[in-house]
MDTraj code that builds the backbone (N, CA, C; nanometers):
import mdtraj as md
import numpy as np

residues = "MET ILE LYS MET GLU ALA GLY ILE VAL ARG ALA GLN ASP SER LEU ASP GLY ILE ARG TRP ASN ILE LEU GLY GLN THR TYR VAL PRO LYS GLN HIS THR GLU ASP CYS LEU SER TRP HIS ALA THR LEU PRO PRO GLY THR PHE VAL PRO PRO HIS ILE HIS PRO GLU GLN ASP GLU PHE LEU TYR ILE LEU GLU GLY LYS PHE ASP PHE VAL LEU ASP GLY HIS GLU MET THR GLY GLU PRO GLY ASP LEU VAL LYS LEU PRO ARG GLY ILE PRO HIS GLY ILE PHE ASN THR SER ASP ARG THR ILE LYS THR LEU PHE TRP VAL THR PRO ALA LEU ARG LEU TYR ASP LEU PHE TRP ALA LEU ASN ASN LEU GLY PRO ASN PRO ASN PRO ALA GLU VAL VAL ALA VAL SER ALA ALA HIS ALA VAL ASP PHE LEU PRO PRO PRO GLU GLY GLU ASN ALA".split()
xyz = np.array([
    [10.6252, 4.2722, 20.9334],
    [10.6435, 4.4084, 20.9722],
    [10.7906, 4.4463, 20.9620],
    [10.8216, 4.5600, 20.9043],
    [10.9479, 4.6140, 20.8882],
    [10.9838, 4.7015, 21.0100],
    [11.0874, 4.6667, 21.0855],
    [11.1210, 4.7396, 21.2027],
    [11.2322, 4.8439, 21.1747],
    [11.2169, 4.9623, 21.2235],
    [11.3180, 5.0679, 21.2072],
    [11.4332, 5.0436, 21.3063],
    [11.5550, 5.0497, 21.2528],
    [11.6714, 5.0459, 21.3370],
    [11.7217, 5.1837, 21.3702],
    [11.7643, 5.1983, 21.4956],
    [11.8190, 5.3303, 21.5386],
    [11.9542, 5.3489, 21.4727],
    [11.9862, 5.4791, 21.4477],
    [12.1190, 5.5106, 21.3906],
    [12.1095, 5.6248, 21.2905],
    [12.2191, 5.6389, 21.2175],
    [12.2361, 5.7484, 21.1173],
    [12.2590, 5.6833, 20.9812],
    [12.1849, 5.7290, 20.8848],
    [12.2145, 5.6954, 20.7453],
    [12.2922, 5.8091, 20.6877],
    [12.4179, 5.7882, 20.6562],
    [12.5066, 5.8904, 20.6129],
    [12.4602, 5.9441, 20.4698],
    [12.5033, 6.0635, 20.4457],
    [12.4670, 6.1338, 20.3216],
    [12.4956, 6.0488, 20.2006],
    [12.6033, 5.9773, 20.1960],
    [12.6445, 5.9045, 20.0780],
    [12.5843, 5.7636, 20.0752],
    [12.5168, 5.7213, 20.1817],
    [12.4618, 5.5861, 20.1923],
    [12.3164, 5.5810, 20.1605],
    [12.2697, 5.4583, 20.1328],
    [12.1292, 5.4318, 20.1090],
    [12.0872, 5.3072, 20.1787],
    [11.9638, 5.2827, 20.1810],
    [11.9081, 5.1612, 20.2364],
    [11.9531, 5.0415, 20.1482],
    [12.0268, 4.9506, 20.2068],
    [12.0690, 4.8285, 20.1390],
    [12.1498, 4.8574, 20.0077],
    [12.2138, 4.9761, 19.9962],
    [12.2895, 5.0093, 19.8783],
    [12.2041, 5.0401, 19.7550],
    [12.0795, 5.0618, 19.7673],
    [11.9819, 5.0762, 19.6565],
    [11.9994, 5.2161, 19.5958],
    [11.9932, 5.2257, 19.4655],
    [11.9847, 5.3521, 19.3896],
    [11.8917, 5.3240, 19.2692],
    [11.7752, 5.3854, 19.2710],
    [11.6788, 5.3698, 19.1633],
    [11.6923, 5.4765, 19.0620],
    [11.6791, 5.4422, 18.9326],
    [11.6704, 5.5339, 18.8198],
    [11.5207, 5.5328, 18.7833],
    [11.4549, 5.6437, 18.8257],
    [11.3103, 5.6543, 18.8059],
    [11.2815, 5.7662, 18.7013],
    [11.2647, 5.7250, 18.5754],
    [11.2287, 5.8208, 18.4674],
    [11.3354, 5.9338, 18.4589],
    [11.4618, 5.8972, 18.4692],
    [11.5695, 5.9946, 18.4561],
    [11.6078, 6.0657, 18.5877],
    [11.5427, 6.0296, 18.6939],
    [11.5747, 6.0904, 18.8233],
    [11.6420, 5.9809, 18.9100],
    [11.7234, 6.0190, 19.0035],
    [11.7890, 5.9236, 19.0936],
    [11.7246, 5.9260, 19.2273],
    [11.6741, 5.8126, 19.2708],
    [11.6120, 5.8045, 19.4056],
    [11.7000, 5.7138, 19.4856],
    [11.7354, 5.7584, 19.6101],
    [11.8193, 5.6822, 19.6988],
    [11.7374, 5.6614, 19.8311],
    [11.6834, 5.5434, 19.8573],
    [11.6064, 5.5230, 19.9748],
    [11.6897, 5.5337, 20.1000],
    [11.6338, 5.6066, 20.1987],
    [11.6982, 5.6267, 20.3283],
    [11.6382, 5.5449, 20.4422],
    [11.5036, 5.5257, 20.4387],
    [11.4325, 5.4590, 20.5406],
    [11.3062, 5.3925, 20.4836],
    [11.2722, 5.2733, 20.5336],
    [11.1540, 5.2087, 20.4883],
    [11.0967, 5.1300, 20.5983],
    [10.9705, 5.1627, 20.6431],
    [10.8900, 5.0807, 20.7348],
    [10.7545, 5.0825, 20.6833],
    [10.6606, 5.0106, 20.7501],
    [10.5232, 5.0207, 20.7089],
    [10.4669, 5.1632, 20.7201],
    [10.5186, 5.2353, 20.8140],
    [10.4689, 5.3697, 20.8466],
    [10.5247, 5.4779, 20.7550],
    [10.6405, 5.4550, 20.6995],
    [10.7128, 5.5688, 20.6312],
    [10.8165, 5.5130, 20.5275],
    [10.8192, 5.5804, 20.4180],
    [10.9291, 5.5565, 20.3201],
    [10.9867, 5.6981, 20.2924],
    [11.1205, 5.7060, 20.3050],
    [11.1889, 5.8300, 20.2737],
    [11.3000, 5.8012, 20.1698],
    [11.3291, 5.9050, 20.0836],
    [11.4345, 5.8847, 19.9856],
    [11.4867, 6.0245, 19.9476],
    [11.6154, 6.0229, 19.9111],
    [11.6787, 6.1428, 19.8561],
    [11.6600, 6.1347, 19.7103],
    [11.6222, 6.2461, 19.6489],
    [11.5989, 6.2479, 19.5025],
    [11.6815, 6.3568, 19.4388],
    [11.7370, 6.3188, 19.3249],
    [11.8078, 6.4162, 19.2392],
    [11.7338, 6.4205, 19.1059],
    [11.6872, 6.5413, 19.0732],
    [11.6074, 6.5652, 18.9552],
    [11.6875, 6.6540, 18.8577],
    [11.7396, 6.6030, 18.7454],
    [11.8075, 6.6861, 18.6483],
    [11.7132, 6.7877, 18.5851],
    [11.7664, 6.8960, 18.5257],
    [11.6869, 6.9908, 18.4554],
    [11.5922, 6.9173, 18.3524],
    [11.4675, 6.9714, 18.3531],
    [11.3722, 6.9143, 18.2531],
    [11.2943, 6.7908, 18.3011],
    [11.3357, 6.7363, 18.4149],
    [11.2582, 6.6146, 18.4593],
    [11.1454, 6.6612, 18.5461],
    [11.0466, 6.5647, 18.5636],
    [10.9300, 6.5979, 18.6384],
    [10.8600, 6.4673, 18.6788],
    [10.7618, 6.4891, 18.7719],
    [10.6708, 6.3796, 18.8120],
    [10.5357, 6.4309, 18.7731],
    [10.4703, 6.3630, 18.6712],
    [10.3399, 6.4162, 18.6238],
    [10.2379, 6.4233, 18.7370],
    [10.1378, 6.5059, 18.7121],
    [10.0301, 6.5183, 18.8121],
    [9.9670, 6.3800, 18.8437],
    [9.9556, 6.3600, 18.9743],
    [9.9077, 6.2285, 19.0254],
    [9.8437, 6.2468, 19.1610],
    [9.7874, 6.1353, 19.2079],
    [9.7239, 6.1387, 19.3384],
    [9.7678, 6.0141, 19.4147],
    [9.7948, 6.0357, 19.5422],
    [9.8223, 5.9231, 19.6367],
    [9.6924, 5.9129, 19.7192],
    [9.5964, 5.8210, 19.6865],
    [9.4731, 5.8193, 19.7558],
    [9.4829, 5.7910, 19.9077],
    [9.5905, 5.7221, 19.9481],
    [9.6000, 5.6802, 20.0876],
    [9.7321, 5.7200, 20.1541],
    [9.8060, 5.8147, 20.0963],
    [9.9371, 5.8550, 20.1487],
    [9.9490, 6.0084, 20.1530],
    [10.0133, 6.0523, 20.2572],
    [10.0585, 6.1924, 20.2621],
    [10.2002, 6.1979, 20.2141],
    [10.2363, 6.2972, 20.1347],
    [10.3743, 6.3054, 20.0781],
    [10.4313, 6.4394, 20.1217],
    [10.5634, 6.4390, 20.1449],
    [10.6346, 6.5632, 20.1840],
    [10.7655, 6.5706, 20.1040],
    [10.8107, 6.6919, 20.0804],
    [10.9425, 6.7180, 20.0233],
    [11.0113, 6.8252, 20.1052],
    [11.1341, 6.8043, 20.1400],
    [11.2173, 6.9075, 20.2063],
    [11.3203, 6.9429, 20.0996],
    [11.3121, 7.0620, 20.0422],
    [11.4013, 7.0912, 19.9337],
    [11.5387, 7.1320, 19.9874],
    [11.6443, 7.0702, 19.9361],
    [11.7822, 7.0909, 19.9717],
    [11.8526, 7.1832, 19.8792],
    [11.8395, 7.1595, 19.7485],
    [11.9067, 7.2456, 19.6453],
    [11.8129, 7.2642, 19.5279],
    [11.8172, 7.3862, 19.4701],
    [11.7372, 7.4142, 19.3496],
    [11.5976, 7.4636, 19.3772],
    [11.5226, 7.4846, 19.2720],
    [11.3909, 7.5410, 19.2816],
    [11.2923, 7.4529, 19.2023],
    [11.1883, 7.4082, 19.2719],
    [11.0847, 7.3201, 19.2179],
    [10.9630, 7.4088, 19.1792],
    [10.9004, 7.3658, 19.0684],
    [10.7658, 7.4171, 19.0416],
    [10.6670, 7.3068, 19.0667],
    [10.5569, 7.3395, 19.1291],
    [10.4533, 7.2475, 19.1661],
    [10.3217, 7.2873, 19.1105],
    [10.2378, 7.1881, 19.0808],
    [10.0936, 7.2109, 19.0674],
    [10.0317, 7.1325, 19.1814],
    [9.9616, 7.2029, 19.2694],
    [9.8995, 7.1424, 19.3831],
    [9.7562, 7.1769, 19.3860],
    [9.6741, 7.0725, 19.3613],
    [9.5266, 7.0893, 19.3537],
    [9.4881, 7.2041, 19.2552],
    [9.5567, 7.2108, 19.1465],
    [9.5254, 7.3051, 19.0367],
    [9.5962, 7.4446, 19.0524],
    [9.6676, 7.4611, 19.1594],
    [9.7395, 7.5904, 19.1836],
    [9.8863, 7.5748, 19.1630],
    [9.9448, 7.6655, 19.0860],
    [10.0909, 7.6666, 19.0647],
    [10.1634, 7.7289, 19.1828],
    [10.2718, 7.6632, 19.2249],
    [10.3482, 7.7086, 19.3360],
    [10.4968, 7.6847, 19.3092],
    [10.5859, 7.7479, 19.3845],
    [10.7305, 7.7257, 19.3754],
    [10.7855, 7.7004, 19.5098],
    [10.8831, 7.6053, 19.5183],
    [10.9501, 7.5756, 19.6385],
    [11.0962, 7.5868, 19.6212],
    [11.1646, 7.6410, 19.7275],
    [11.3100, 7.6664, 19.7224],
    [11.3742, 7.5992, 19.8417],
    [11.5108, 7.5971, 19.8414],
    [11.5830, 7.5314, 19.9517],
    [11.5342, 7.5788, 20.0901],
    [11.5170, 7.4809, 20.1726],
    [11.4647, 7.5071, 20.3128],
    [11.3117, 7.4993, 20.3239],
    [11.2423, 7.4941, 20.2120],
    [11.0976, 7.4828, 20.2114],
    [11.0548, 7.3433, 20.2365],
    [10.9445, 7.3219, 20.3110],
    [10.8789, 7.1917, 20.3254],
    [10.7546, 7.1979, 20.2453],
    [10.7379, 7.1067, 20.1529],
    [10.6167, 7.0992, 20.0685],
    [10.5310, 6.9899, 20.1181],
    [10.4090, 7.0171, 20.1464],
    [10.3097, 6.9245, 20.1990],
    [10.2069, 6.8874, 20.0922],
    [10.1957, 6.7575, 20.0590],
    [10.1087, 6.7092, 19.9557],
    [10.0105, 6.6039, 20.0201],
    [9.9014, 6.6548, 20.0691],
    [9.8085, 6.5627, 20.1410],
    [9.7513, 6.4543, 20.0511],
    [9.7156, 6.3450, 20.1106],
    [9.6585, 6.2322, 20.0435],
    [9.5262, 6.2759, 19.9720],
    [9.5041, 6.2245, 19.8558],
    [9.3827, 6.2562, 19.7796],
    [9.3881, 6.3858, 19.6997],
    [9.4919, 6.4651, 19.7145],
    [9.5026, 6.5946, 19.6499],
    [9.6020, 6.5802, 19.5250],
    [9.5501, 6.6142, 19.4057],
    [9.6413, 6.6004, 19.2882],
    [9.7602, 6.6960, 19.2995],
    [9.8752, 6.6452, 19.2565],
    [9.9939, 6.7241, 19.2562],
    [10.0948, 6.6750, 19.1508],
    [10.1710, 6.7695, 19.0918],
    [10.2773, 6.7377, 19.0002],
    [10.4017, 6.8178, 19.0407],
    [10.5156, 6.7641, 19.0101],
    [10.6421, 6.8234, 19.0537],
    [10.7334, 6.8376, 18.9337],
    [10.7897, 6.9620, 18.9096],
    [10.8591, 6.9892, 18.7860],
    [10.9878, 7.0619, 18.8139],
    [11.0952, 7.0226, 18.7447],
    [11.2240, 7.0982, 18.7428],
    [11.2308, 7.1678, 18.6083],
    [11.1811, 7.2902, 18.6059],
    [11.1844, 7.3740, 18.4830],
    [11.3125, 7.4599, 18.4752],
    [11.3959, 7.4459, 18.5744],
    [11.5174, 7.5301, 18.5848],
    [11.6332, 7.4664, 18.4984],
    [11.7435, 7.5301, 18.4953],
    [11.8588, 7.4771, 18.4307],
    [11.9582, 7.4125, 18.5259],
    [11.9155, 7.3911, 18.6500],
    [11.9969, 7.3359, 18.7587],
    [11.9356, 7.2038, 18.8105],
    [12.0226, 7.1163, 18.8607],
    [11.9739, 6.9967, 18.9209],
    [11.9184, 7.0290, 19.0520],
    [11.8066, 6.9571, 19.0882],
    [11.7414, 6.9790, 19.2183],
    [11.7691, 6.8569, 19.3071],
    [11.7874, 6.8817, 19.4331],
    [11.8026, 6.7700, 19.5313],
    [11.6982, 6.7990, 19.6440],
    [11.6331, 6.6894, 19.6840],
    [11.5288, 6.7008, 19.7861],
    [11.5157, 6.5732, 19.8630],
    [11.4617, 6.5816, 19.9809],
    [11.4306, 6.4628, 20.0584],
    [11.2787, 6.4441, 20.0537],
    [11.2348, 6.3310, 19.9997],
    [11.0956, 6.2984, 19.9931],
    [11.0575, 6.1989, 20.1074],
    [10.9389, 6.2014, 20.1493],
    [10.8848, 6.0938, 20.2283],
    [10.7314, 6.0827, 20.2218],
    [10.6866, 5.9611, 20.2355],
    [10.5457, 5.9355, 20.2334],
    [10.5106, 5.8569, 20.3619],
    [10.3840, 5.8761, 20.4010],
    [10.3305, 5.8011, 20.5162],
    [10.1826, 5.7694, 20.4883],
    [10.1382, 5.6469, 20.5125],
    [10.2232, 5.5275, 20.5304],
    [10.2932, 5.4906, 20.3999],
    [10.3852, 5.3934, 20.4144],
    [10.4670, 5.3529, 20.2945],
    [10.3792, 5.2827, 20.1870],
    [10.2906, 5.2033, 20.2348],
    [10.2040, 5.1178, 20.1394],
    [10.2933, 5.0501, 20.0391],
    [10.2629, 5.0637, 19.9103],
    [10.3377, 4.9868, 19.8033],
    [10.4323, 5.0769, 19.7207],
    [10.4675, 5.1921, 19.7696],
    [10.5532, 5.2847, 19.6932],
    [10.6925, 5.2308, 19.6749],
    [10.7509, 5.1558, 19.7752],
    [10.8780, 5.0949, 19.7629],
    [10.8774, 4.9968, 19.6459],
    [10.7763, 4.9140, 19.6412],
    [10.7619, 4.8217, 19.5324],
    [10.7413, 4.8870, 19.3966],
    [10.6695, 5.0022, 19.3943],
    [10.6518, 5.0770, 19.2698],
    [10.7871, 5.1252, 19.2216],
    [10.8695, 5.1750, 19.3051],
    [10.9989, 5.2221, 19.2557],
    [11.0845, 5.1103, 19.2029],
    [11.0752, 4.9902, 19.2551],
    [11.1430, 4.8782, 19.1911],
    [11.0871, 4.8474, 19.0522],
    [10.9544, 4.8594, 19.0416],
    [10.8923, 4.8292, 18.9101],
    [10.9257, 4.9291, 18.8073],
    [10.9437, 5.0579, 18.8471],
    [10.9792, 5.1656, 18.7529],
    [11.1252, 5.1825, 18.7277],
    [11.2094, 5.1175, 18.8121],
    [11.3579, 5.1342, 18.8001],
    [11.4076, 5.0880, 18.6669],
    [11.4853, 5.1766, 18.6064],
    [11.5548, 5.1517, 18.4815],
    [11.4645, 5.1135, 18.3667],
    [11.3469, 5.1825, 18.3550],
    [11.2630, 5.1586, 18.2394],
    [11.3177, 5.2163, 18.1095],
    [11.4221, 5.3067, 18.1220],
    [11.4799, 5.3617, 18.0030],
    [11.4370, 5.5032, 17.9834],
    [11.4988, 5.5716, 17.8814],
    [11.4720, 5.7125, 17.8552],
    [11.3362, 5.7380, 17.8007],
    [11.2764, 5.6488, 17.7307],
    [11.1456, 5.6694, 17.6731],
    [11.0467, 5.5566, 17.7071],
    [11.0101, 5.5504, 17.8323],
    [10.9184, 5.4415, 17.8668],
    [10.7803, 5.4604, 17.8066],
    [10.7066, 5.3520, 17.7983],
    [10.5690, 5.3558, 17.7474],
    [10.4810, 5.4217, 17.8553],
    [10.4263, 5.5441, 17.8283],
    [10.3450, 5.6085, 17.9307],
    [10.2307, 5.5203, 17.9882],
    [10.1673, 5.4469, 17.8967],
    [10.0577, 5.3605, 17.9437],
    [10.1057, 5.2540, 18.0411],
    [10.2276, 5.2017, 18.0192],
    [10.2829, 5.1047, 18.1114],
    [10.3142, 5.1712, 18.2465],
    [10.3734, 5.2909, 18.2459],
    [10.4001, 5.3643, 18.3704],
    [10.2701, 5.3908, 18.4474],
    [10.1657, 5.4307, 18.3773],
    [10.0379, 5.4585, 18.4469],
    [9.9761, 5.3327, 18.5038],
    [9.9742, 5.2265, 18.4254],
    [9.9222, 5.0963, 18.4723],
    [9.9947, 5.0418, 18.5949],
    [10.1298, 5.0437, 18.5861],
    [10.2103, 4.9917, 18.6956],
    [10.1899, 5.0778, 18.8239],
    [10.1821, 5.2126, 18.8024],
    [10.1610, 5.2984, 18.9161],
    [10.0232, 5.2794, 18.9804],
    [9.9253, 5.2613, 18.8967],
    [9.7830, 5.2390, 18.9517],
    [9.7803, 5.1117, 19.0297],
    [9.8564, 5.0113, 18.9865],
    [9.8581, 4.8842, 19.0627],
    [9.9274, 4.8991, 19.1979],
    [10.0000, 5.0108, 19.2151],
    [10.0671, 5.0346, 19.3433],
    [10.0158, 5.1578, 19.4108],
    [9.8910, 5.1902, 19.3875],
    [9.8110, 5.2946, 19.4633],
    [9.8645, 5.4363, 19.4328],
    [9.9130, 5.4613, 19.3150],
    [9.9408, 5.5969, 19.2673],
    [9.8720, 5.6159, 19.1342],
    [9.7801, 5.7153, 19.1305],
    [9.6937, 5.7391, 19.0135],
    [9.7375, 5.8610, 18.9354],
    [9.7931, 5.8372, 18.8166],
    [9.8308, 5.9518, 18.7312],
    [9.7033, 6.0132, 18.6693],
    [9.7068, 6.1422, 18.6510],
    [9.5912, 6.2140, 18.5974],
    [9.6223, 6.2278, 18.4459],
    [9.5076, 6.2322, 18.3683],
    [9.5265, 6.2598, 18.2196],
    [9.5765, 6.4004, 18.1996],
    [9.6434, 6.4179, 18.0858],
    [9.6973, 6.5571, 18.0601],
    [9.5723, 6.6480, 18.0394],
    [9.5951, 6.7823, 18.0690],
    [9.4840, 6.8799, 18.0398],
    [9.4427, 6.8714, 17.8987],
    [9.3207, 6.9125, 17.8706],
    [9.2687, 6.9143, 17.7343],
    [9.3582, 6.9974, 17.6430],
    [9.3876, 6.9480, 17.5243],
    [9.4717, 7.0192, 17.4292],
    [9.6153, 6.9858, 17.4424],
    [9.6593, 6.9076, 17.5410],
    [9.7985, 6.8576, 17.5551],
    [9.8090, 6.7145, 17.5224],
    [9.9205, 6.6810, 17.4630],
    [9.9466, 6.5374, 17.4298],
    [10.0117, 6.4752, 17.5483],
    [9.9900, 6.3440, 17.5632],
    [10.0481, 6.2635, 17.6750],
    [10.1929, 6.2497, 17.6525],
])
top = md.Topology()
chain = top.add_chain()
for i, resn in enumerate(residues, 1):
    res = top.add_residue(resn, chain, resSeq=i)
    for name in ("N", "CA", "C"):
        top.add_atom(name, md.element.get_by_symbol(name[0]), res)
traj = md.Trajectory(xyz[None], top)
């Protein structure tokens, strides 16, 4: 069992000095227990998290800077600074930075399950990772990516 310690994680700090490079985005873990994983994310223009499902986790984003486009259960939405985005378990969602500005947000999931290990597995895969590998590794960690809509290439 991972026990949470009381205190403050400063803006410039991360859990154990970790900084993950996840498909061109920077994830900085702030807290990790069995109940919750939280991380600060920086998403450069043009980056995204393809539509996927967390079958057993609820996911949240608190947007700090920039504007996100989302697809949530087939509906397009936009989130801006100060917005809390709720992504319930089992509901398909995708997260996109279609703007010309970097986006910063605080993510968290509950329970943590294997997402911490997934981020280690995806860390530094390079600028053009094999999509099939990303999908397979993610599925092994309880995150299921959805196929692209008909007529779109993967």
